[in-house]
Kinemage of the C-alpha trace (Angstrom):
@kinemage 1
@onewidth
@group {chain A} dominant
@subgroup {mainchain}
@vectorlist {calphas} color= white
{ca met a 1} P 126.038 54.454 57.690
{ca asn a 2} L 122.833 56.192 58.675
{ca ile a 3} L 119.611 54.530 59.784
{ca glu a 4} L 117.941 54.937 56.380
{ca ala a 5} L 120.801 53.187 54.569
{ca phe a 6} L 120.835 50.450 57.229
{ca arg a 7} L 117.079 49.955 56.924
{ca asp a 8} L 117.162 49.881 53.105
{ca tyr a 9} L 120.035 47.386 53.113
{ca cys a 10} L 118.245 45.022 55.492
{ca leu a 11} L 114.881 45.273 53.734
{ca ala a 12} L 116.506 44.401 50.391
{ca lys a 13} L 117.369 40.949 51.751
{ca pro a 14} L 114.891 38.205 50.785
{ca gly a 15} L 112.392 37.213 53.462
{ca thr a 16} L 113.173 40.228 55.653
{ca thr a 17} L 110.533 41.990 57.706
{ca glu a 18} L 110.890 44.914 60.086
{ca glu a 19} L 109.115 44.970 63.412
{ca thr a 20} L 109.101 46.771 66.749
{ca pro a 21} L 108.447 43.894 69.200
{ca phe a 22} L 110.379 45.563 72.035
{ca gly a 23} L 108.524 48.866 71.791
{ca pro a 24} L 108.511 51.836 69.420
{ca asp a 25} L 112.158 52.756 70.061
{ca thr a 26} L 113.771 49.524 68.817
{ca leu a 27} L 113.718 48.480 65.176
{ca val a 28} L 114.150 44.734 64.576
{ca phe a 29} L 114.855 42.968 61.285
{ca lys a 30} L 113.927 39.322 60.905
{ca val a 31} L 114.355 36.755 58.166
{ca met a 32} L 111.511 34.236 58.084
{ca gly a 33} L 110.547 35.324 61.600
{ca lys a 34} L 114.049 35.028 63.117
{ca met a 35} L 115.886 38.123 64.307
{ca tyr a 36} L 119.210 39.038 62.701
{ca ala a 37} L 119.561 42.785 63.353
{ca leu a 38} L 118.223 45.433 65.697
{ca thr a 39} L 118.922 49.046 66.532
{ca gly a 40} L 117.563 52.046 68.362
{ca ile a 41} L 115.357 54.145 66.109
{ca asp a 42} L 115.965 57.515 67.744
{ca thr a 43} L 119.661 57.249 68.566
{ca phe a 44} L 121.088 54.772 65.992
{ca glu a 45} L 124.186 54.575 68.186
{ca phe a 46} L 124.841 50.910 67.443
{ca ile a 47} L 123.455 47.886 65.602
{ca asn a 48} L 123.152 44.482 67.262
{ca leu a 49} L 124.091 41.701 64.838
{ca lys a 50} L 124.347 37.952 65.270
{ca cys a 51} L 127.872 36.608 64.801
{ca asn a 52} L 129.820 33.374 64.809
{ca pro a 53} L 131.340 33.218 68.332
{ca glu a 54} L 134.969 32.901 67.182
{ca tyr a 55} L 134.572 35.652 64.596
{ca ala a 56} L 132.868 37.844 67.225
{ca ile a 57} L 135.989 37.703 69.396
{ca glu a 58} L 138.251 38.564 66.434
{ca leu a 59} L 136.080 41.548 65.531
{ca arg a 60} L 136.028 42.846 69.107
{ca glu a 61} L 139.829 42.714 69.211
{ca glu a 62} L 140.261 44.331 65.785
{ca tyr a 63} L 137.676 47.081 66.363
{ca asp a 64} L 138.299 47.645 70.068
{ca gly a 65} L 135.506 49.813 71.424
{ca ser a 66} L 133.592 50.022 68.147
{ca ile a 67} L 132.485 46.383 68.155
{ca arg a 68} L 131.507 45.096 71.584
{ca pro a 69} L 129.569 42.181 73.065
{ca gly a 70} L 125.890 42.573 72.167
{ca tyr a 71} L 124.023 45.021 74.389
{ca his a 72} L 121.143 43.186 76.129
{ca met a 73} L 121.890 40.120 73.970
{ca asn a 74} L 123.691 36.788 74.280
{ca lys a 75} L 127.251 38.129 74.493
{ca lys a 76} L 128.698 35.023 72.865
{ca gln a 77} L 126.603 35.192 69.696
{ca trp a 78} L 125.771 38.877 69.266
{ca asn a 79} L 127.879 41.994 68.723
{ca ser a 80} L 126.991 45.644 69.072
{ca val a 81} L 128.547 47.465 66.121
{ca tyr a 82} L 128.837 51.165 66.901
{ca thr a 83} L 128.013 53.587 64.117
{ca asp a 84} L 130.687 56.081 65.189
{ca gly a 85} L 132.552 55.958 61.872
{ca asn a 86} L 135.310 53.601 63.035
{ca val a 87} L 133.685 50.650 61.238
{ca ser a 88} L 133.288 51.293 57.502
{ca asp a 89} L 129.921 51.014 55.778
{ca asp a 90} L 131.298 48.128 53.713
{ca lys a 91} L 132.298 46.281 56.893
{ca ile a 92} L 128.878 46.934 58.434
{ca lys a 93} L 127.232 45.532 55.288
{ca his a 94} L 129.501 42.489 55.514
{ca leu a 95} L 128.477 41.985 59.149
{ca ile a 96} L 124.779 42.368 58.280
{ca asn a 97} L 125.265 39.717 55.579
{ca his a 98} L 127.073 37.459 58.052
{ca ser a 99} L 124.259 37.805 60.588
{ca tyr a 100} L 121.568 37.184 57.968
{ca glu a 101} L 123.375 34.114 56.596
{ca leu a 102} L 123.936 32.698 60.098
{ca val a 103} L 120.230 32.933 60.853
{ca val a 104} L 119.257 31.486 57.457
{ca ser a 105} L 121.629 28.542 57.995
{ca lys a 106} L 119.730 27.625 61.186
{ca leu a 107} L 116.243 27.795 59.634
{ca pro a 108} L 114.219 24.592 59.287
{ca lys a 109} L 114.321 23.032 55.814
{ca lys a 110} L 110.755 24.107 55.024
{ca leu a 111} L 111.530 27.770 55.741
{ca lys a 112} L 114.789 27.591 53.765
{ca glu a 113} L 112.847 26.284 50.768
{ca glu a 114} L 110.251 29.034 51.150
{ca leu a 115} L 113.025 31.641 51.346
{ca lys a 116} L 114.721 30.175 48.279
{ca ser a 117} L 111.487 30.488 46.302
{ca met a 118} L 111.255 34.162 47.379
{ca ser a 119} L 114.852 34.757 46.285
{ca asn a 120} L 114.237 33.176 42.886
{ca gly a 121} L 111.305 35.494 42.327
{ca val a 122} L 113.450 38.619 42.725
């Protein structure tokens, strides 16, 4: 997956915005103001994605070296997924979906309802 495909996939998700809150080199995707994905713009070496802690451990074991504890993130709840070709695009999309859904599940009821109304308008 290249950075354009990653960006397009994230931006197609309802309620998603892209920002650069950590400076011009780091692209962050948020749903309803909550971060679910980030990556380096210039290098696109890896993508940080939120993950269920138990699933994160399974993924790190299965994709040894290509999925690691999140770089500069909470290592329990974030993974760095390396874009070196060892993790398929379909798996990366699945992990983006997982991260997005995890964040959405933790949103306050009001924001969930607002997101639902956005989704229905698509």
